[in-house]
N, C-alpha and C positions, 0 to 999 in steps of 0.2 A: 281478587277473590275468585279463583278459577272455578269453573263449573256452575256459576250462578246463572248464567244466561247464555243463550246461543243467538248470535247476531243473525244467523240465517232464519231461525224460526221466528224471531221478533220482526224481521223485515216483512214477513208475510202479513203481520197484523198492524205494524206501526209506521213503517218507513217506506220511501223517503218522505220527509215533511219539511215545511219551511221553518225558518227561525220564528216567525210569528205563530205558527202552529204550536211550537214548543212553549212559547211564552203564554199563549192562550190556554194551553193545557194546564200549565202550572197555576195560572190565575184562577182557573175553574175549581181547583182543589184547595180549599182554604181551611186550615186548622193547625194545631201544633202540639209538641210533647217532649219528654226527656229521652235520652238515648240509652238503649240497652244493647245487648250483644247482637251482632248480625244473625239473621235466621235464614236458613236455606229452604226449609220445608215446613209446611203447616198442614196437618191432617192429610198427608199423602200428596199434597200439591206443592210444587216449588213456588216460593214467594214471587219469583220472577214472572211466572206464568200468570199469577193472580194480578200482579201489577200491570202487566201488558194487557190483560183482559180489561182491567179497570180503565186504562188510558186509551184504548183503541178507538173509542167513540170521539175522542178529542183530536185524533191525528189521522184523518182519513185521506188527506190530499197529497198528490204527488208533485214534487218540485225539486229543482236542482240547486237551490240557493244554499243548502247546508251540505258541507262536505261529508264524505264517508267517515273521515277521522273525527269530525265533530259529533256525528251520530253515535259512533262507537264509544267515545269518551262520555257523552251525555248518558247513554244507556248504562255504561259501566258505573258511573257515579250514582245513578238512580238505584241500581240493584246492590251496589256496595254499601249503600246506606239504608237498605231495608231493615226493619226491626220488628221483632215480636215484642209487644208491650205487656207489661205486668199490670193486671187489673188493680193492684194496690195503689197505682198512680192516682186513680180516682177514688177508689173505695176508702183509702186511708187519708185522703186529703182533709185537713181540719175544717175547711169551709164547707165542703160537701157533707161531711159528717153532721154538721149543724142543721142542714136543711132536711127536715124530717117529713114535711108534708108531701103527699103524693100529687095533689092538684088543688090549687087555690086561685081564685080569680078576684081581681080588684080593678075596677074601672075597665080600661081597654086591655090590661095585661093579665095573662094567665101563667102561673108557675106550675110546671109539671115535671115529672121525672121521665127522661127518655133514655134510650140504651143504644150502645153500639152492639151489633150482633158479633158473636165469635167469628173471626176471620174477615170482618168487614174492613175494607181498606180505608185508611184515613191518612192525612198529612200530619206527621207527629212533631214537626218542628218547622221553623221558617225555612224557605228553600235555600239551597246552595246556589251560587251563581257561577256559571261557566261561560266565558266569552260573552257576557251580557245576557245569557239565556238562563232563566230560573230552572233549577233541577229540584223537583219536589222530593221531600224526604218522607217516604211512605212506610206504613206498617199496619199492624192490626193487633187487637187483643185476642188472647187465647180462649177467652170465655166471654159471655154476655156481660157487659159492664155499663152500669147506669150513671147518669149525670143529670143535674138540674138544668132545665131550659125554660126560657120565658118567651111567650108568644104575645105579639101585639095585634089585636083584632084577628086572631087565628093565624097570623103569619110569624115565622121564626124571627126573633129579635136578638136574643143573646143567650149564650149557654156557657157553662163552666166545663170546658173540654180541654184536652191536652194543649191545644193552641193557646188558650187563655193562660193556662198554668205556666207553661214553659217560656212564653214570650214575656212574662212579667217576673220570672223568678230572680234574675240577676238584679233587677232594680229593687225588688223586695229585700234582698239580702243587703243592698247598699244603704237604704234609707235609715235615718236615726233622728233623734231629737224631735223637733216640731215639724210636722209634715203637712204640706198643702197638696191636695189632689184635685185636679181639674177634670171633672166628668165622673159621675157616680156609677153608671151601669148597674151591675148586680152587687157592687161593693166588694168584689173579690179582693182587689188590691188594698183598699182601706182595712178590710178584715185581717188579711195576712200581715200587713204592716203593724197593725195594732196589737197583734199577738207578740211582737218583739218587746222585750223588756227595755231595750234602749230607745224605743220610740215613745216619746212623752205624750204626744197628742196627734190626732189626724183630723184636719179640717177639709171637708169636701165641698166643692162648688159645683152645683148642678142647676141648670136653667129651667128644666122641665118640672112643673108641679106634679104631673102624673108619675114621673119617675121617682121623685122624692116621696110622694105619697105611697107608692108601691113599696119603696124601701122601708118606710116607717111602719106601715101596717102589716106587711107580709115578711120582709127579709130580716130587719133588725131585731124583731121580737124573738127570733130564733137564735140570735147570737148570745153567748155567755155575757152576763152583766158587765164583767170587767172589760170585755172587748167593746161592748155597746157604749159604755161610758167614755171610752177614749175617742170615739168617732163623733164629730159634730158636723152636721150637714147644713149648708147655707144655700137657699134657693136664689140664685142670681146668675146672670150671664158671666162667664169666666173672664172675658176681656174687660167688662166693666169693673169686676172685682179687682183685677190686676192693676187697672189704671189708677185706682184710688186706694190701694191697699195700705192699711196702717199697721196691721199685725206683722210680727216678725216670724220668719220660718227659716229652718235649716235646709229643707229640701222642697222642691215643687215637682210633683209627678204629673205629667200632661198626657191625657188620654181622651181627646175630644173627637176622635175620628174612628171610622169603622175599619179602615184598612189603608193600603198604599195609595189608592186612587184619590181619596179625599184628604189624606194626611199631609201631603206636601205643603199645601197652602196654609194650613194651621201651623205647621212646623216653622215656616218662614216668619209668620206673624208673631209667634210666641218667642222665637229666638231674640227678638228685639228687647224683650223684657229682661233678658240676662244683664244688659247694660244698666237698666234702671234699678235692678236689685242684685248688685254684685256679690252680696253675702249669701244669697240663696243659690244652691246647686240645682239646676234644672235637669230633669230626666224626662225622656220622651219614649212612649210606647213604640216599639218597632222602629227606632230611630234610624237604623242602618238602611231601612227600606223606603224612607220618606224624605231623606235629605235632598 
């Protein structure tokens, strides 16, 4: 994509850096979304300039361990995948459209509506990988765009943002029949799965009484009745449930981790149950990144 960046101008802000600098930069930017057409400019500024400004705080150090060719390719991939996002991604999402309340508190959790500002840079999809180095896929919305977020004791806990939506989309499209979900969160995956006509039932296992209570009192009451009736939440440790499971399922969707850092140990532990339950197809949130 010629013209999207100048390696000379970028080097003044971003380079040279170490491989670890690039990995740490990508790790600091966490979120995800669907792909739209590449964008060169937003409100008179090149997206490349906006992204380099966004990243410069994460890449301040000089080092010779990354070759000029790697830096050039990394930068090229970064800007080649920059996207201007359509606000309908969030505004027209069926789950988000159900969440009408502006602010509700229950126990330690508070549900509130937050917003991306127009032009605010975010990671719109899971990163690409170049020579073992994550390449964040960055973009922005063209207008202020709201989304539901939950805070635990005034600290951010979970939100329905592009990262949540697109990292789950493929598995939502895959599931059918009787579905088991490990981990409730804000019930985005159970809700979207329950919307499908070919999904018969959704059983969710969640160990936290505070999370199940928040779901029952604040979240599920806003769901359409036909969706709510499809979803059955059981408060129990997921591993205890799997160890003595009597019910039959067609799919098991596993989402017990916050991200790549804590996901690998859960992934290895859960994979063992595939042998115990060969008729169930196991799916794992962000599997490619936690293997």
